[in-house]
Every structure is written in C-alpha cells, then in structure tokens.
C-alpha positions as CSV (number, residue, x, y, z in Angstrom):
1,M,-10.6,-22.5,16.0
2,A,-11.0,-21.9,19.7
3,R,-8.5,-24.1,21.6
4,A,-7.9,-24.5,25.3
5,E,-4.1,-24.2,24.8
6,N,-4.5,-20.8,23.2
7,K,-5.4,-19.5,26.7
8,T,-2.0,-20.3,28.0
9,E,-0.1,-19.4,24.8
10,A,-1.8,-16.0,24.2
11,G,0.5,-13.0,24.3
12,G,0.3,-9.8,26.2
13,T,-1.5,-7.9,23.5
14,A,-4.2,-10.6,23.0
15,R,-4.8,-10.6,26.8
16,M,-5.0,-6.8,26.9
17,V,-7.5,-6.7,24.0
18,A,-9.6,-9.4,25.6
19,A,-9.8,-7.6,28.9
20,L,-10.4,-4.2,27.3
21,A,-13.1,-5.5,25.0
22,K,-14.9,-7.2,27.9
23,A,-14.7,-4.1,30.1
24,L,-16.0,-1.8,27.3
25,R,-18.7,-4.3,26.4
26,E,-20.0,-4.5,29.9
27,Q,-19.7,-0.7,30.3
28,Q,-22.0,-0.3,27.4
29,G,-24.4,-2.9,28.8
30,L,-24.0,-5.3,25.9
31,S,-24.2,-9.1,26.2
32,Q,-21.7,-11.2,24.2
33,E,-24.5,-12.1,21.8
34,Q,-25.5,-8.4,21.3
35,L,-21.9,-7.4,20.6
36,G,-21.5,-10.3,18.3
37,K,-24.5,-9.2,16.2
38,L,-23.1,-5.6,16.0
39,I,-19.8,-6.7,14.6
40,G,-20.8,-9.8,12.7
41,Y,-19.7,-12.6,15.0
42,T,-21.4,-15.2,17.1
43,A,-21.6,-15.0,20.9
44,A,-19.3,-18.0,21.0
45,A,-16.7,-16.1,19.0
46,I,-16.9,-13.1,21.4
47,S,-16.6,-15.5,24.4
48,A,-13.5,-17.2,22.8
49,M,-11.9,-13.8,22.2
50,E,-12.5,-12.6,25.8
51,T,-11.1,-15.8,27.2
52,C,-8.2,-15.9,24.7
53,A,-9.3,-19.3,23.5
54,Q,-9.3,-17.7,20.1
55,P,-7.6,-14.2,20.2
56,A,-9.1,-11.5,18.1
57,S,-8.4,-11.6,14.4
58,D,-7.3,-8.6,12.4
59,Q,-10.9,-8.3,11.0
60,M,-12.4,-8.5,14.5
61,L,-10.2,-5.8,15.8
62,V,-11.4,-3.5,13.0
63,K,-15.0,-4.1,14.0
64,L,-14.2,-3.8,17.7
65,E,-12.7,-0.4,17.0
66,E,-15.9,0.7,15.1
67,V,-18.3,-0.4,17.9
68,L,-16.3,-0.2,21.2
69,G,-13.3,2.0,20.3
70,G,-15.0,5.3,21.1
71,G,-12.6,7.2,18.8
72,L,-9.6,6.3,21.0
73,G,-8.0,4.0,18.4
74,V,-6.9,1.4,20.9
75,F,-8.1,-1.6,18.9
76,E,-6.6,-0.1,15.8
77,K,-3.2,0.3,17.5
78,A,-3.5,-3.3,18.7
79,R,-3.6,-4.6,15.2
80,A,0.1,-4.2,14.5
81,L,1.0,-5.6,18.0
82,M,-1.3,-8.6,17.5
83,R,0.3,-9.3,14.1
84,L,3.7,-9.2,15.7
85,E,2.7,-11.8,18.3
86,K,1.6,-14.1,15.4
87,Y,5.0,-14.1,13.8
88,P,7.4,-17.1,14.4
89,A,9.7,-16.5,17.4
90,Q,12.8,-16.2,15.2
91,F,11.2,-13.4,13.1
92,K,9.7,-11.2,15.8
93,N,12.9,-9.2,16.5
94,F,13.2,-8.3,12.9
95,A,9.5,-7.7,12.0
96,L,9.2,-4.2,13.4
97,M,12.5,-3.2,11.9
98,E,11.3,-4.4,8.5
99,A,8.1,-2.5,8.8
100,E,10.0,0.8,9.5
101,A,12.8,0.2,7.1
102,V,14.1,3.0,4.9
103,T,15.7,0.6,2.5
104,L,15.4,-3.2,2.4
105,C,17.6,-5.4,0.2
106,A,17.1,-9.2,0.1
107,Y,18.9,-12.1,-1.6
108,E,16.9,-15.3,-1.7
109,S,18.1,-18.6,-3.1
110,Y,15.3,-21.0,-2.3
111,V,11.9,-19.3,-1.9
112,V,10.4,-16.0,-2.8
113,N,10.9,-13.4,-0.1
114,G,7.9,-13.2,2.3
115,L,7.2,-9.6,1.4
116,F,6.7,-10.6,-2.3
117,Q,4.7,-13.8,-1.7
118,T,1.1,-14.1,-2.9
119,E,-1.4,-15.5,-0.5
120,G,-1.6,-18.8,-2.3
121,Y,2.1,-19.2,-2.4
122,A,2.5,-18.4,1.2
123,R,-0.3,-20.8,2.2
124,S,1.3,-23.6,0.2
125,L,4.7,-22.9,1.6
126,I,3.7,-22.5,5.2
127,G,1.1,-25.4,5.1
128,G,3.5,-27.8,3.3
129,G,6.3,-27.5,5.8
130,F,7.4,-30.0,8.5
131,P,6.2,-30.5,11.2
132,R,2.7,-29.9,9.9
133,L,0.8,-27.0,11.4
134,T,-2.9,-26.9,12.1
135,E,-5.1,-25.1,9.5
136,D,-5.8,-22.3,12.0
137,K,-2.1,-21.7,12.6
138,V,-1.4,-21.7,8.8
139,E,-4.1,-19.1,8.3
140,E,-2.8,-17.1,11.2
141,L,0.7,-17.0,9.7
142,V,-0.5,-16.3,6.2
143,E,-2.5,-13.3,7.5
144,A,0.5,-12.0,9.3
145,R,2.7,-12.4,6.2
146,M,0.3,-10.6,4.0
147,A,0.1,-7.7,6.4
148,R,3.8,-7.2,5.8
149,K,3.0,-6.0,2.3
150,A,2.0,-2.6,3.8
151,L,5.7,-1.7,3.4
152,F,5.3,-1.4,-0.4
153,D,2.8,1.5,-0.1
154,R,4.0,3.0,3.2
155,D,4.5,6.8,3.5
156,P,7.3,7.7,3.6
157,T,8.2,5.3,0.8
158,A,10.7,2.5,1.4
159,M,13.1,1.5,-1.3
160,I,13.0,-2.3,-1.7
161,E,15.3,-4.5,-3.7
162,L,15.0,-8.3,-4.3
163,L,17.7,-10.5,-5.8
164,L,16.4,-14.0,-6.6
165,D,18.2,-17.0,-7.7
166,E,16.7,-18.3,-11.0
167,S,16.0,-21.6,-9.3
168,V,13.4,-19.9,-7.1
169,L,11.4,-19.0,-10.2
170,K,11.3,-22.6,-11.3
171,R,10.5,-24.2,-7.9
172,P,6.8,-24.4,-7.3
173,F,5.1,-24.6,-4.0
174,G,1.5,-25.7,-4.4
175,P,-0.3,-26.3,-7.8
176,W,1.0,-24.8,-11.0
177,D,-1.7,-22.1,-11.0
178,V,-0.4,-20.9,-7.6
179,H,3.2,-20.8,-9.0
180,R,2.1,-19.0,-12.1
181,E,0.2,-16.4,-10.0
182,Q,3.3,-15.8,-8.0
183,L,5.4,-15.2,-11.1
184,H,2.8,-12.7,-12.4
185,S,2.8,-11.0,-9.0
186,L,6.6,-10.6,-9.2
187,T,6.3,-8.9,-12.6
188,E,3.7,-6.5,-11.2
189,D,5.9,-5.7,-8.2
190,A,8.9,-5.2,-10.4
191,E,7.1,-2.3,-12.1
192,R,6.7,-0.4,-8.8
193,D,8.8,2.8,-8.7
194,N,10.2,1.9,-5.3
195,V,11.0,-1.8,-6.1
196,S,13.8,-3.4,-8.1
197,I,14.0,-7.2,-8.8
198,Q,17.0,-8.9,-10.3
199,V,17.6,-12.6,-11.1
200,M,20.9,-14.5,-10.5
201,P,21.3,-16.8,-13.5
202,L,21.4,-20.6,-12.9
203,E,24.6,-20.9,-15.0
204,R,26.5,-18.2,-13.0
205,G,28.6,-20.8,-11.3
206,L,30.0,-21.9,-14.7
207,R,32.0,-18.7,-14.7
208,G,34.0,-19.7,-11.6
209,S,32.4,-17.1,-9.3
210,H,29.1,-17.1,-7.5
211,A,28.9,-14.6,-4.6
212,G,25.6,-15.9,-3.4
213,A,26.8,-19.4,-2.7
214,R,26.8,-18.9,1.1
215,G,23.1,-18.3,1.3
216,D,20.3,-15.7,1.9
217,M,20.5,-12.4,3.6
218,I,18.3,-9.3,4.1
219,Q,20.0,-5.9,4.5
220,V,18.0,-3.1,6.2
221,E,18.6,0.6,6.7
222,T,16.6,1.5,9.7
223,K,14.7,4.7,10.2
224,E,17.7,5.9,12.3
225,H,19.9,5.1,9.3
226,H,21.6,2.2,11.0
227,H,22.5,-0.8,8.8
228,V,21.8,-4.4,9.9
229,V,21.7,-7.8,8.2
230,Y,19.2,-10.5,9.0
231,M,19.7,-14.2,8.2
232,E,17.6,-17.2,9.0
233,I,18.0,-20.9,8.6
234,E,16.1,-23.9,10.1
235,D,13.9,-21.7,12.4
236,E,16.9,-19.9,13.8
237,S,17.8,-16.3,13.1
238,I,20.8,-14.0,13.3
239,L,20.6,-10.2,13.4
240,V,24.0,-8.7,12.6
241,S,24.7,-5.2,13.7
242,D,28.5,-5.2,14.2
243,L,29.8,-2.6,11.7
244,A,32.7,-4.6,10.4
245,K,30.5,-7.7,9.8
246,V,27.7,-5.7,8.3
247,A,30.3,-4.1,5.9
248,Q,31.6,-7.5,4.9
249,L,28.1,-8.8,4.2
250,S,27.2,-5.6,2.3
251,H,30.2,-6.0,0.0
252,R,29.1,-9.6,-0.6
253,Y,25.6,-8.5,-1.4
254,A,26.9,-5.8,-3.8
255,K,28.8,-8.6,-5.6
256,I,25.7,-10.7,-5.8
257,R,23.9,-7.8,-7.4
258,S,26.7,-7.2,-9.9
259,Q,26.5,-10.8,-11.0
260,A,22.7,-10.8,-11.4
261,L,20.8,-9.9,-14.6
262,S,19.8,-6.3,-15.0
263,P,16.3,-5.3,-13.7
264,D,15.0,-5.1,-17.3
265,D,16.5,-8.5,-18.3
266,S,15.2,-10.0,-15.1
267,L,11.7,-8.8,-15.7
268,S,11.8,-10.3,-19.2
269,L,12.9,-13.6,-17.8
270,I,10.2,-13.7,-15.2
271,Q,7.6,-12.8,-17.8
272,R,8.8,-15.5,-20.1
273,L,8.7,-18.1,-17.3
274,A,5.3,-17.0,-16.2
275,G,4.1,-17.6,-19.8
276,E,5.7,-21.0,-20.0
277,E,4.3,-22.4,-16.8
278,R,2.0,-25.4,-17.1
279,Q,-1.6,-24.6,-17.7
C-alpha cells in the first residue's frame, strides 16, 4: 500500500529505480497510464513507484525491464539490491554474504532457518511477532525471505547444512496445515544433493552434555574462502570474523553436529512427525 512515510524511508536503490523509470518512461513518450497498461499496473501504482510512496516490487521490476530496460539489464540488476533494502537492518550486512556463500552451516534451536522456511511458515512467523507489522511490511519481508532460496540452486553450488533442535519440529507457527507443510518441505530439502539436515534430540541433555545450549549460529565460508559466524538475538546481530573466536565457535558447532542424529535418522524423524501432525 502506498504510504507517505515510504517517501522518506525509501532507500537509495528505490529512489534510483524511481528516477530511472520516470526518465525512461518520459523519453519514450509514455504516460503513467500507458506504462501501467503495458506492464499490468494502474497509473496510480506507477505514480506511487515514481514518488517512492510504494517502491517497485520484484514483479514490477521484471516488467519494467521488459518494457523500459532496453536490453541494459538495469532493472534486473536492481532486483537484488531492492531485496537487500527490504531486509531488517540487523540482517543486511549478512544477506549478501549468505547469497554468495560457498558453504553455509546453521544451528537453530527455536525456529526453522529462514532459508528453509515455506512461505506460509514465514508469513505466520513474521506476521505473528511483536510489535505487529503492517500487512504490507509482512508481505515485503516474506518476499525478501523467499528470494533467499535462490542459494539452493545457485551455480556454482553452495553446500548447505542445517542442524535443528527437535523442539523446532514440534513448535508450530500458524495453523497446523502450515506446520505440516513446513515439515514436508524440510524432507524435500533434505533430499537435495547439496543439503544436509540433522536433528538434535530433545533428550540430549539427559546425557549430561548439550553443545547447543548457548544458542543459534550460522557459519559461512565466503567466496574468498574466509570463515565467519553470524548470530542474532532480539533484533540485534553479531558478525564474528576474528580467527580465534571463529575457531572456537566452529569447534562448538562441530560438537553440536556430533551430538545430533545422523542425516538418515533425522529425515526419518521429520517424516514421522510430518505424518503425525494434526489433520
């Protein structure tokens, strides 16, 4: 929804897209109404985009590229930058690093990692938080989160590993059908050649040792083959690059992995839980 406050909150990419689209539209002698008809939007939507009252969506950028791009690919290139602007502030520094990762290894103890979330799960999780977000903001964040899934099929292939506490598999966000869909999605992802999923059993602590007790982390090997660790809590984030600290966290992650069920046993558990969820 177009809002006046968007005009002041819009990022640099949104402003650049607005100015470029307007300049190219006028160069081609098109009115806002005419451009709207060509790309499937109303004149009001074009006006809102050009004033940044409602920055261009990913779908609008695709259409703008087709009609105004002239083969230069400027609107196509803007898509990734626009998505970056939509991410929460604490995630922006990590987002590009994630998209270019050679390997990504995550341990999650409360929710399914964003890369693996279904659209319904993400919408329930983001929309159900506090303070409440507007419906438009929820949809914007869901769209940005779904775009991250490009990492699964990127060329060159990224190796992705997810360690999940068993409690995550039993903690629904949204209706049961959304939770069940999320579990089925995890089983499908687990069968990808470049993905491994393991589950930390609930009863692990009974054995007197639980390496994951200190919380979540995401380890990334960058395209330059540097190793960093990303952690986030209560809308604050930490990106660790100090070699000694990264090594310590990597050792802890390796211990978490060793305490988790094997990938095959984990897949069987997720499949069983997906079948048991309430109808």
